[in-house]
PDB file of N, CA, C, O and CB in Angstrom:
ATOM      1  N   UNK A   1     141.482 265.290  45.519  1.00  0.00           N
ATOM      2  CA  UNK A   1     141.442 265.191  44.130  1.00  0.00           C
ATOM      3  C   UNK A   1     140.963 263.788  43.759  1.00  0.00           C
ATOM      4  O   UNK A   1     141.233 262.835  44.489  1.00  0.00           O
ATOM      5  CB  UNK A   1     142.791 265.513  43.537  1.00  0.00           C
ATOM      6  N   UNK A   2     140.252 263.648  42.631  1.00  0.00           N
ATOM      7  CA  UNK A   2     139.719 262.268  42.269  1.00  0.00           C
ATOM      8  C   UNK A   2     140.976 261.640  41.669  1.00  0.00           C
ATOM      9  O   UNK A   2     142.024 262.274  41.548  1.00  0.00           O
ATOM     10  CB  UNK A   2     138.388 262.275  41.182  1.00  0.00           C
ATOM     11  N   UNK A   3     140.815 260.279  41.273  1.00  0.00           N
ATOM     12  CA  UNK A   3     141.927 259.592  40.569  1.00  0.00           C
ATOM     13  C   UNK A   3     141.657 259.615  39.044  1.00  0.00           C
ATOM     14  O   UNK A   3     142.336 258.901  38.306  1.00  0.00           O
ATOM     15  CB  UNK A   3     142.085 258.092  41.088  1.00  0.00           C
ATOM     16  N   UNK A   4     140.757 260.357  38.590  1.00  0.00           N
ATOM     17  CA  UNK A   4     140.392 260.396  37.189  1.00  0.00           C
ATOM     18  C   UNK A   4     141.680 260.880  36.501  1.00  0.00           C
ATOM     19  O   UNK A   4     142.288 261.860  36.931  1.00  0.00           O
ATOM     20  CB  UNK A   4     139.107 261.354  36.897  1.00  0.00           C
ATOM     21  N   UNK A   5     142.082 260.193  35.444  1.00  0.00           N
ATOM     22  CA  UNK A   5     143.256 260.629  34.723  1.00  0.00           C
ATOM     23  C   UNK A   5     142.925 261.266  33.374  1.00  0.00           C
ATOM     24  O   UNK A   5     143.817 261.725  32.661  1.00  0.00           O
ATOM     25  CB  UNK A   5     144.177 259.469  34.522  1.00  0.00           C
ATOM     26  N   UNK A   6     141.579 261.291  33.014  1.00  0.00           N
ATOM     27  CA  UNK A   6     141.159 261.806  31.811  1.00  0.00           C
ATOM     28  C   UNK A   6     140.454 263.137  31.889  1.00  0.00           C
ATOM     29  O   UNK A   6     139.902 263.486  32.932  1.00  0.00           O
ATOM     30  CB  UNK A   6     140.345 260.866  31.200  1.00  0.00           C
ATOM     31  N   UNK A   7     140.460 263.811  30.913  1.00  0.00           N
ATOM     32  CA  UNK A   7     139.758 265.212  30.867  1.00  0.00           C
ATOM     33  C   UNK A   7     138.226 264.840  30.997  1.00  0.00           C
ATOM     34  O   UNK A   7     137.790 263.802  30.498  1.00  0.00           O
ATOM     35  CB  UNK A   7     140.091 266.115  29.367  1.00  0.00           C
ATOM     36  N   UNK A   8     137.457 265.702  31.665  1.00  0.00           N
ATOM     37  CA  UNK A   8     136.046 265.554  31.695  1.00  0.00           C
ATOM     38  C   UNK A   8     135.410 266.951  31.757  1.00  0.00           C
ATOM     39  O   UNK A   8     135.940 267.819  32.450  1.00  0.00           O
ATOM     40  CB  UNK A   8     135.618 264.675  32.883  1.00  0.00           C
ATOM     41  N   UNK A   9     134.329 267.190  31.078  1.00  0.00           N
ATOM     42  CA  UNK A   9     133.656 268.388  31.066  1.00  0.00           C
ATOM     43  C   UNK A   9     133.310 268.733  32.462  1.00  0.00           C
ATOM     44  O   UNK A   9     133.128 267.816  33.263  1.00  0.00           O
ATOM     45  CB  UNK A   9     132.482 268.333  30.197  1.00  0.00           C
ATOM     46  N   UNK A  10     133.196 270.044  32.852  1.00  0.00           N
ATOM     47  CA  UNK A  10     132.738 270.430  34.156  1.00  0.00           C
ATOM     48  C   UNK A  10     131.269 270.198  34.448  1.00  0.00           C
ATOM     49  O   UNK A  10     130.413 270.278  33.566  1.00  0.00           O
ATOM     50  CB  UNK A  10     133.030 271.814  34.346  1.00  0.00           C
ATOM     51  N   UNK A  11     131.007 269.911  35.694  1.00  0.00           N
ATOM     52  CA  UNK A  11     129.531 269.779  36.130  1.00  0.00           C
ATOM     53  C   UNK A  11     128.941 271.156  35.892  1.00  0.00           C
ATOM     54  O   UNK A  11     127.829 271.286  35.379  1.00  0.00           O
ATOM     55  CB  UNK A  11     129.344 269.314  37.735  1.00  0.00           C
ATOM     56  N   UNK A  12     129.704 272.204  36.275  1.00  0.00           N
ATOM     57  CA  UNK A  12     129.095 273.635  36.107  1.00  0.00           C
ATOM     58  C   UNK A  12     129.991 274.391  35.234  1.00  0.00           C
ATOM     59  O   UNK A  12     131.049 274.854  35.661  1.00  0.00           O
ATOM     60  CB  UNK A  12     128.918 274.436  37.498  1.00  0.00           C
ATOM     61  N   UNK A  13     129.582 274.537  33.966  1.00  0.00           N
ATOM     62  CA  UNK A  13     130.507 275.198  32.980  1.00  0.00           C
ATOM     63  C   UNK A  13     130.836 276.700  33.257  1.00  0.00           C
ATOM     64  O   UNK A  13     131.735 277.276  32.644  1.00  0.00           O
ATOM     65  CB  UNK A  13     129.886 275.099  31.587  1.00  0.00           C
ATOM     66  N   UNK A  14     130.113 277.272  34.151  1.00  0.00           N
ATOM     67  CA  UNK A  14     130.464 278.627  34.650  1.00  0.00           C
ATOM     68  C   UNK A  14     131.495 278.691  35.780  1.00  0.00           C
ATOM     69  O   UNK A  14     131.917 279.781  36.164  1.00  0.00           O
ATOM     70  CB  UNK A  14     129.232 279.292  35.124  1.00  0.00           C
ATOM     71  N   UNK A  15     131.859 277.664  36.258  1.00  0.00           N
ATOM     72  CA  UNK A  15     132.809 277.563  37.406  1.00  0.00           C
ATOM     73  C   UNK A  15     133.958 276.539  37.143  1.00  0.00           C
ATOM     74  O   UNK A  15     133.766 275.525  36.472  1.00  0.00           O
ATOM     75  CB  UNK A  15     132.026 277.145  38.700  1.00  0.00           C
ATOM     76  N   UNK A  16     135.137 276.845  37.693  1.00  0.00           N
ATOM     77  CA  UNK A  16     136.311 276.025  37.556  1.00  0.00           C
ATOM     78  C   UNK A  16     136.601 275.351  38.898  1.00  0.00           C
ATOM     79  O   UNK A  16     136.807 276.041  39.896  1.00  0.00           O
ATOM     80  CB  UNK A  16     137.517 276.864  37.074  1.00  0.00           C
ATOM     81  N   UNK A  17     136.621 273.937  38.941  1.00  0.00           N
ATOM     82  CA  UNK A  17     136.986 273.297  40.147  1.00  0.00           C
ATOM     83  C   UNK A  17     138.242 272.532  40.007  1.00  0.00           C
ATOM     84  O   UNK A  17     138.293 271.398  39.530  1.00  0.00           O
ATOM     85  CB  UNK A  17     135.923 272.434  40.602  1.00  0.00           C
ATOM     86  N   UNK A  18     139.318 273.249  40.473  1.00  0.00           N
ATOM     87  CA  UNK A  18     140.731 272.737  40.251  1.00  0.00           C
ATOM     88  C   UNK A  18     140.955 271.514  41.161  1.00  0.00           C
ATOM     89  O   UNK A  18     141.885 270.738  40.940  1.00  0.00           O
ATOM     90  CB  UNK A  18     141.842 273.886  40.573  1.00  0.00           C
ATOM     91  N   UNK A  19     140.086 271.345  42.199  1.00  0.00           N
ATOM     92  CA  UNK A  19     140.260 270.150  42.972  1.00  0.00           C
ATOM     93  C   UNK A  19     139.832 268.839  42.306  1.00  0.00           C
ATOM     94  O   UNK A  19     140.266 267.745  42.668  1.00  0.00           O
ATOM     95  CB  UNK A  19     139.537 270.306  44.202  1.00  0.00           C
ATOM     96  N   UNK A  20     138.973 269.010  41.335  1.00  0.00           N
ATOM     97  CA  UNK A  20     138.490 267.798  40.552  1.00  0.00           C
ATOM     98  C   UNK A  20     139.565 267.612  39.280  1.00  0.00           C
ATOM     99  O   UNK A  20     139.615 268.420  38.352  1.00  0.00           O
ATOM    100  CB  UNK A  20     136.821 268.058  39.983  1.00  0.00           C
ATOM    101  N   UNK A  21     140.315 266.569  39.365  1.00  0.00           N
ATOM    102  CA  UNK A  21     141.504 266.385  38.433  1.00  0.00           C
ATOM    103  C   UNK A  21     141.002 266.370  36.976  1.00  0.00           C
ATOM    104  O   UNK A  21     141.608 267.011  36.118  1.00  0.00           O
ATOM    105  CB  UNK A  21     142.303 265.006  38.756  1.00  0.00           C
ATOM    106  N   UNK A  22     139.867 265.625  36.674  1.00  0.00           N
ATOM    107  CA  UNK A  22     139.353 265.649  35.292  1.00  0.00           C
ATOM    108  C   UNK A  22     138.905 266.927  34.923  1.00  0.00           C
ATOM    109  O   UNK A  22     139.177 267.261  33.769  1.00  0.00           O
ATOM    110  CB  UNK A  22     138.280 264.722  35.084  1.00  0.00           C
ATOM    111  N   UNK A  23     138.251 267.767  35.659  1.00  0.00           N
ATOM    112  CA  UNK A  23     137.802 269.076  35.275  1.00  0.00           C
ATOM    113  C   UNK A  23     139.082 269.980  35.121  1.00  0.00           C
ATOM    114  O   UNK A  23     139.150 270.836  34.239  1.00  0.00           O
ATOM    115  CB  UNK A  23     136.770 269.658  36.354  1.00  0.00           C
ATOM    116  N   UNK A  24     140.032 269.759  35.969  1.00  0.00           N
ATOM    117  CA  UNK A  24     141.247 270.623  35.865  1.00  0.00           C
ATOM    118  C   UNK A  24     141.939 270.373  34.546  1.00  0.00           C
ATOM    119  O   UNK A  24     142.342 271.288  33.829  1.00  0.00           O
ATOM    120  CB  UNK A  24     142.241 270.357  37.044  1.00  0.00           C
ATOM    121  N   UNK A  25     142.066 269.005  34.241  1.00  0.00           N
ATOM    122  CA  UNK A  25     142.599 268.799  32.829  1.00  0.00           C
ATOM    123  C   UNK A  25     141.812 269.326  31.708  1.00  0.00           C
ATOM    124  O   UNK A  25     142.357 269.849  30.736  1.00  0.00           O
ATOM    125  CB  UNK A  25     142.758 267.401  32.564  1.00  0.00           C
ATOM    126  N   UNK A  26     140.455 269.191  31.833  1.00  0.00           N
ATOM    127  CA  UNK A  26     139.570 269.903  30.756  1.00  0.00           C
ATOM    128  C   UNK A  26     139.961 271.367  30.655  1.00  0.00           C
ATOM    129  O   UNK A  26     140.236 271.840  29.552  1.00  0.00           O
ATOM    130  CB  UNK A  26     137.979 269.813  31.115  1.00  0.00           C
ATOM    131  N   UNK A  27     139.998 272.105  31.757  1.00  0.00           N
ATOM    132  CA  UNK A  27     140.174 273.575  31.663  1.00  0.00           C
ATOM    133  C   UNK A  27     141.576 273.795  31.202  1.00  0.00           C
ATOM    134  O   UNK A  27     141.754 274.744  30.438  1.00  0.00           O
ATOM    135  CB  UNK A  27     139.898 274.322  33.037  1.00  0.00           C
ATOM    136  N   UNK A  28     142.582 273.077  31.544  1.00  0.00           N
ATOM    137  CA  UNK A  28     143.905 273.241  31.081  1.00  0.00           C
ATOM    138  C   UNK A  28     144.005 273.105  29.563  1.00  0.00           C
ATOM    139  O   UNK A  28     144.660 273.882  28.870  1.00  0.00           O
ATOM    140  CB  UNK A  28     144.786 272.265  31.754  1.00  0.00           C
ATOM    141  N   UNK A  29     143.348 272.121  29.117  1.00  0.00           N
ATOM    142  CA  UNK A  29     143.226 271.810  27.680  1.00  0.00           C
ATOM    143  C   UNK A  29     142.517 272.959  26.912  1.00  0.00           C
ATOM    144  O   UNK A  29     142.952 273.427  25.860  1.00  0.00           O
ATOM    145  CB  UNK A  29     142.439 270.473  27.489  1.00  0.00           C
ATOM    146  N   UNK A  30     141.424 273.355  27.514  1.00  0.00           N
ATOM    147  CA  UNK A  30     140.528 274.307  26.849  1.00  0.00           C
ATOM    148  C   UNK A  30     141.299 275.753  26.765  1.00  0.00           C
ATOM    149  O   UNK A  30     141.239 276.472  25.768  1.00  0.00           O
ATOM    150  CB  UNK A  30     139.089 274.407  27.699  1.00  0.00           C
ATOM    151  N   UNK A  31     141.946 276.039  27.816  1.00  0.00           N
ATOM    152  CA  UNK A  31     142.630 277.369  27.860  1.00  0.00           C
ATOM    153  C   UNK A  31     144.036 277.404  27.451  1.00  0.00           C
ATOM    154  O   UNK A  31     144.653 278.456  27.286  1.00  0.00           O
ATOM    155  CB  UNK A  31     142.576 277.907  29.181  1.00  0.00           C
ATOM    156  N   UNK A  32     144.584 276.107  27.273  1.00  0.00           N
ATOM    157  CA  UNK A  32     146.078 276.091  26.877  1.00  0.00           C
ATOM    158  C   UNK A  32     147.070 276.465  27.818  1.00  0.00           C
ATOM    159  O   UNK A  32     148.055 277.132  27.500  1.00  0.00           O
ATOM    160  CB  UNK A  32     146.313 276.926  25.808  1.00  0.00           C
ATOM    161  N   UNK A  33     146.818 276.016  29.082  1.00  0.00           N
ATOM    162  CA  UNK A  33     147.692 276.469  30.250  1.00  0.00           C
ATOM    163  C   UNK A  33     148.097 275.196  31.004  1.00  0.00           C
ATOM    164  O   UNK A  33     147.495 274.143  30.794  1.00  0.00           O
ATOM    165  CB  UNK A  33     146.904 277.523  31.261  1.00  0.00           C
ATOM    166  N   UNK A  34     148.983 275.269  31.770  1.00  0.00           N
ATOM    167  CA  UNK A  34     149.417 274.136  32.738  1.00  0.00           C
ATOM    168  C   UNK A  34     148.494 274.131  33.917  1.00  0.00           C
ATOM    169  O   UNK A  34     147.717 275.073  34.073  1.00  0.00           O
ATOM    170  CB  UNK A  34     150.937 274.314  33.260  1.00  0.00           C
ATOM    171  N   UNK A  35     148.532 273.118  34.763  1.00  0.00           N
ATOM    172  CA  UNK A  35     147.669 273.081  35.909  1.00  0.00           C
ATOM    173  C   UNK A  35     148.139 274.173  36.935  1.00  0.00           C
ATOM    174  O   UNK A  35     147.328 274.782  37.632  1.00  0.00           O
ATOM    175  CB  UNK A  35     147.674 271.640  36.545  1.00  0.00           C
ATOM    176  N   UNK A  36     149.482 274.385  36.989  1.00  0.00           N
ATOM    177  CA  UNK A  36     149.974 275.480  37.907  1.00  0.00           C
ATOM    178  C   UNK A  36     149.446 276.876  37.421  1.00  0.00           C
ATOM    179  O   UNK A  36     149.061 277.741  38.208  1.00  0.00           O
ATOM    180  CB  UNK A  36     151.597 275.491  37.955  1.00  0.00           C
ATOM    181  N   UNK A  37     149.459 277.014  36.135  1.00  0.00           N
ATOM    182  CA  UNK A  37     148.909 278.301  35.775  1.00  0.00           C
ATOM    183  C   UNK A  37     147.435 278.561  35.997  1.00  0.00           C
ATOM    184  O   UNK A  37     146.985 279.649  36.355  1.00  0.00           O
ATOM    185  CB  UNK A  37     149.172 278.511  34.429  1.00  0.00           C
ATOM    186  N   UNK A  38     146.615 277.313  35.720  1.00  0.00           N
ATOM    187  CA  UNK A  38     145.268 277.349  36.098  1.00  0.00           C
ATOM    188  C   UNK A  38     145.043 277.630  37.515  1.00  0.00           C
ATOM    189  O   UNK A  38     144.302 278.554  37.850  1.00  0.00           O
ATOM    190  CB  UNK A  38     144.657 276.154  35.762  1.00  0.00           C
ATOM    191  N   UNK A  39     145.642 276.883  38.373  1.00  0.00           N
ATOM    192  CA  UNK A  39     145.514 277.096  39.848  1.00  0.00           C
ATOM    193  C   UNK A  39     145.854 278.382  40.309  1.00  0.00           C
ATOM    194  O   UNK A  39     145.166 278.860  41.211  1.00  0.00           O
ATOM    195  CB  UNK A  39     146.306 276.194  40.574  1.00  0.00           C
ATOM    196  N   UNK A  40     146.829 279.049  39.830  1.00  0.00           N
ATOM    197  CA  UNK A  40     147.197 280.378  40.129  1.00  0.00           C
ATOM    198  C   UNK A  40     146.116 281.504  39.632  1.00  0.00           C
ATOM    199  O   UNK A  40     145.847 282.508  40.292  1.00  0.00           O
ATOM    200  CB  UNK A  40     148.572 280.606  39.489  1.00  0.00           C
ATOM    201  N   UNK A  41     145.603 281.213  38.505  1.00  0.00           N
ATOM    202  CA  UNK A  41     144.514 282.049  37.974  1.00  0.00           C
ATOM    203  C   UNK A  41     143.366 282.068  38.899  1.00  0.00           C
ATOM    204  O   UNK A  41     142.814 283.087  39.315  1.00  0.00           O
ATOM    205  CB  UNK A  41     144.059 281.571  36.627  1.00  0.00           C
ATOM    206  N   UNK A  42     143.011 280.662  39.227  1.00  0.00           N
ATOM    207  CA  UNK A  42     141.790 280.549  40.087  1.00  0.00           C
ATOM    208  C   UNK A  42     142.083 281.135  41.483  1.00  0.00           C
ATOM    209  O   UNK A  42     141.180 281.674  42.123  1.00  0.00           O
ATOM    210  CB  UNK A  42     141.323 279.027  40.219  1.00  0.00           C
ATOM    211  N   UNK A  43     143.228 281.043  41.917  1.00  0.00           N
ATOM    212  CA  UNK A  43     143.649 281.647  43.267  1.00  0.00           C
ATOM    213  C   UNK A  43     143.505 283.164  43.208  1.00  0.00           C
ATOM    214  O   UNK A  43     143.030 283.793  44.154  1.00  0.00           O
ATOM    215  CB  UNK A  43     145.181 281.269  43.642  1.00  0.00           C
ATOM    216  N   UNK A  44     143.921 283.738  42.087  1.00  0.00           N
ATOM    217  CA  UNK A  44     143.940 285.172  41.879  1.00  0.00           C
ATOM    218  C   UNK A  44     142.524 285.717  41.562  1.00  0.00           C
ATOM    219  O   UNK A  44     142.116 286.753  42.087  1.00  0.00           O
ATOM    220  CB  UNK A  44     144.915 285.517  40.742  1.00  0.00           C
ATOM    221  N   UNK A  45     141.811 285.016  40.717  1.00  0.00           N
ATOM    222  CA  UNK A  45     140.596 285.490  40.068  1.00  0.00           C
ATOM    223  C   UNK A  45     139.369 284.921  40.555  1.00  0.00           C
ATOM    224  O   UNK A  45     138.299 285.459  40.270  1.00  0.00           O
ATOM    225  CB  UNK A  45     140.650 285.256  38.695  1.00  0.00           C
ATOM    226  N   UNK A  46     139.428 283.781  41.333  1.00  0.00           N
ATOM    227  CA  UNK A  46     138.224 283.080  41.818  1.00  0.00           C
ATOM    228  C   UNK A  46     137.928 282.015  40.820  1.00  0.00           C
ATOM    229  O   UNK A  46     138.656 281.813  39.849  1.00  0.00           O
ATOM    230  CB  UNK A  46     136.991 284.040  42.007  1.00  0.00           C
ATOM    231  N   UNK A  47     136.751 281.280  41.100  1.00  0.00           N
ATOM    232  CA  UNK A  47     136.341 280.174  40.206  1.00  0.00           C
ATOM    233  C   UNK A  47     135.440 280.429  39.080  1.00  0.00           C
ATOM    234  O   UNK A  47     135.116 279.491  38.351  1.00  0.00           O
ATOM    235  CB  UNK A  47     135.738 279.208  40.949  1.00  0.00           C
ATOM    236  N   UNK A  48     135.003 281.631  38.872  1.00  0.00           N
ATOM    237  CA  UNK A  48     134.188 282.059  37.738  1.00  0.00           C
ATOM    238  C   UNK A  48     134.965 281.848  36.460  1.00  0.00           C
ATOM    239  O   UNK A  48     136.043 282.409  36.260  1.00  0.00           O
ATOM    240  CB  UNK A  48     133.763 283.538  37.877  1.00  0.00           C
ATOM    241  N   UNK A  49     134.370 280.989  35.564  1.00  0.00           N
ATOM    242  CA  UNK A  49     135.213 280.756  34.226  1.00  0.00           C
ATOM    243  C   UNK A  49     135.576 282.068  33.587  1.00  0.00           C
ATOM    244  O   UNK A  49     136.722 282.212  33.161  1.00  0.00           O
ATOM    245  CB  UNK A  49     134.386 279.884  33.119  1.00  0.00           C
ATOM    246  N   UNK A  50     134.672 283.058  33.483  1.00  0.00           N
ATOM    247  CA  UNK A  50     135.001 284.340  32.682  1.00  0.00           C
ATOM    248  C   UNK A  50     136.066 285.082  33.336  1.00  0.00           C
ATOM    249  O   UNK A  50     136.907 285.676  32.661  1.00  0.00           O
ATOM    250  CB  UNK A  50     133.779 285.289  32.528  1.00  0.00           C
ATOM    251  N   UNK A  51     136.085 285.087  34.642  1.00  0.00           N
ATOM    252  CA  UNK A  51     137.103 285.842  35.358  1.00  0.00           C
ATOM    253  C   UNK A  51     138.415 285.232  35.299  1.00  0.00           C
ATOM    254  O   UNK A  51     139.387 285.984  35.225  1.00  0.00           O
ATOM    255  CB  UNK A  51     136.744 286.018  36.736  1.00  0.00           C
ATOM    256  N   UNK A  52     138.596 283.885  35.321  1.00  0.00           N
ATOM    257  CA  UNK A  52     139.745 283.164  35.095  1.00  0.00           C
ATOM    258  C   UNK A  52     140.239 283.486  33.729  1.00  0.00           C
ATOM    259  O   UNK A  52     141.388 283.904  33.580  1.00  0.00           O
ATOM    260  CB  UNK A  52     139.514 281.731  35.283  1.00  0.00           C
ATOM    261  N   UNK A  53     139.392 283.305  32.672  1.00  0.00           N
ATOM    262  CA  UNK A  53     139.758 283.624  31.313  1.00  0.00           C
ATOM    263  C   UNK A  53     140.376 284.949  31.121  1.00  0.00           C
ATOM    264  O   UNK A  53     141.385 285.093  30.431  1.00  0.00           O
ATOM    265  CB  UNK A  53     138.619 283.536  30.476  1.00  0.00           C
ATOM    266  N   UNK A  54     139.747 285.969  31.755  1.00  0.00           N
ATOM    267  CA  UNK A  54     140.243 287.360  31.683  1.00  0.00           C
ATOM    268  C   UNK A  54     141.646 287.466  32.278  1.00  0.00           C
ATOM    269  O   UNK A  54     142.582 288.055  31.738  1.00  0.00           O
ATOM    270  CB  UNK A  54     139.279 288.325  32.427  1.00  0.00           C
ATOM    271  N   UNK A  55     141.688 286.812  33.481  1.00  0.00           N
ATOM    272  CA  UNK A  55     143.077 286.877  34.223  1.00  0.00           C
ATOM    273  C   UNK A  55     144.100 286.213  33.288  1.00  0.00           C
ATOM    274  O   UNK A  55     145.212 286.733  33.201  1.00  0.00           O
ATOM    275  CB  UNK A  55     143.061 286.074  35.726  1.00  0.00           C
ATOM    276  N   UNK A  56     143.821 285.130  32.597  1.00  0.00           N
ATOM    277  CA  UNK A  56     144.819 284.520  31.810  1.00  0.00           C
ATOM    278  C   UNK A  56     145.192 285.195  30.618  1.00  0.00           C
ATOM    279  O   UNK A  56     146.274 284.993  30.067  1.00  0.00           O
ATOM    280  CB  UNK A  56     144.452 283.286  31.482  1.00  0.00           C
ATOM    281  N   UNK A  57     144.193 286.121  30.131  1.00  0.00           N
ATOM    282  CA  UNK A  57     144.470 286.838  28.949  1.00  0.00           C
ATOM    283  C   UNK A  57     145.233 288.116  29.170  1.00  0.00           C
ATOM    284  O   UNK A  57     145.616 288.782  28.208  1.00  0.00           O
ATOM    285  CB  UNK A  57     143.244 287.114  28.270  1.00  0.00           C
ATOM    286  N   UNK A  58     145.472 288.493  30.473  1.00  0.00           N
ATOM    287  CA  UNK A  58     146.291 289.634  30.949  1.00  0.00           C
ATOM    288  C   UNK A  58     147.724 289.325  30.689  1.00  0.00           C
ATOM    289  O   UNK A  58     148.234 288.323  31.192  1.00  0.00           O
ATOM    290  CB  UNK A  58     146.067 289.927  32.460  1.00  0.00           C
ATOM    291  N   UNK A  59     148.432 290.179  29.889  1.00  0.00           N
ATOM    292  CA  UNK A  59     149.839 289.953  29.586  1.00  0.00           C
ATOM    293  C   UNK A  59     150.630 289.821  30.888  1.00  0.00           C
ATOM    294  O   UNK A  59     151.555 289.008  30.856  1.00  0.00           O
ATOM    295  CB  UNK A  59     150.406 291.102  28.714  1.00  0.00           C
ATOM    296  N   UNK A  60     150.423 290.477  32.017  1.00  0.00           N
ATOM    297  CA  UNK A  60     151.153 290.372  33.205  1.00  0.00           C
ATOM    298  C   UNK A  60     151.233 289.089  33.820  1.00  0.00           C
ATOM    299  O   UNK A  60     152.156 288.851  34.599  1.00  0.00           O
ATOM    300  CB  UNK A  60     150.674 291.213  34.088  1.00  0.00           C
ATOM    301  N   UNK A  61     150.294 288.168  33.533  1.00  0.00           N
ATOM    302  CA  UNK A  61     150.301 286.791  34.076  1.00  0.00           C
ATOM    303  C   UNK A  61     151.347 285.885  33.490  1.00  0.00           C
ATOM    304  O   UNK A  61     151.596 284.832  34.077  1.00  0.00           O
ATOM    305  CB  UNK A  61     148.983 286.167  33.865  1.00  0.00           C
ATOM    306  N   UNK A  62     151.951 286.186  32.436  1.00  0.00           N
ATOM    307  CA  UNK A  62     153.049 285.514  31.928  1.00  0.00           C
ATOM    308  C   UNK A  62     152.714 284.355  31.000  1.00  0.00           C
ATOM    309  O   UNK A  62     153.548 283.541  30.603  1.00  0.00           O
ATOM    310  CB  UNK A  62     153.833 285.066  33.014  1.00  0.00           C
ATOM    311  N   UNK A  63     151.381 284.350  30.678  1.00  0.00           N
ATOM    312  CA  UNK A  63     150.765 283.343  29.828  1.00  0.00           C
ATOM    313  C   UNK A  63     151.362 283.575  28.399  1.00  0.00           C
ATOM    314  O   UNK A  63     151.351 284.676  27.847  1.00  0.00           O
ATOM    315  CB  UNK A  63     149.138 283.454  29.852  1.00  0.00           C
ATOM    316  N   UNK A  64     151.891 282.415  27.844  1.00  0.00           N
ATOM    317  CA  UNK A  64     152.557 282.595  26.498  1.00  0.00           C
ATOM    318  C   UNK A  64     151.733 282.199  25.357  1.00  0.00           C
ATOM    319  O   UNK A  64     152.054 282.560  24.225  1.00  0.00           O
ATOM    320  CB  UNK A  64     153.811 281.821  26.418  1.00  0.00           C
ATOM    321  N   UNK A  65     150.628 281.437  25.581  1.00  0.00           N
ATOM    322  CA  UNK A  65     149.822 280.882  24.407  1.00  0.00           C
ATOM    323  C   UNK A  65     148.432 281.556  24.378  1.00  0.00           C
ATOM    324  O   UNK A  65     147.617 281.252  23.507  1.00  0.00           O
ATOM    325  CB  UNK A  65     149.646 279.265  24.522  1.00  0.00           C
TER     326      UNK A  65
END
């Protein structure tokens, strides 16, 4: 993971790279989730943005926002 401490837009907006700290922060802010929730969503749904968003919108994931 990079040493970037700021949110940065993704290089590929259709994919989520949780290994890039800046991109991870960007997606966490965008989706209103913690990095743990985002990493679990990517683990379960893959790296496609739309699939991750659908996973996070599923009530069974425990997402509260």
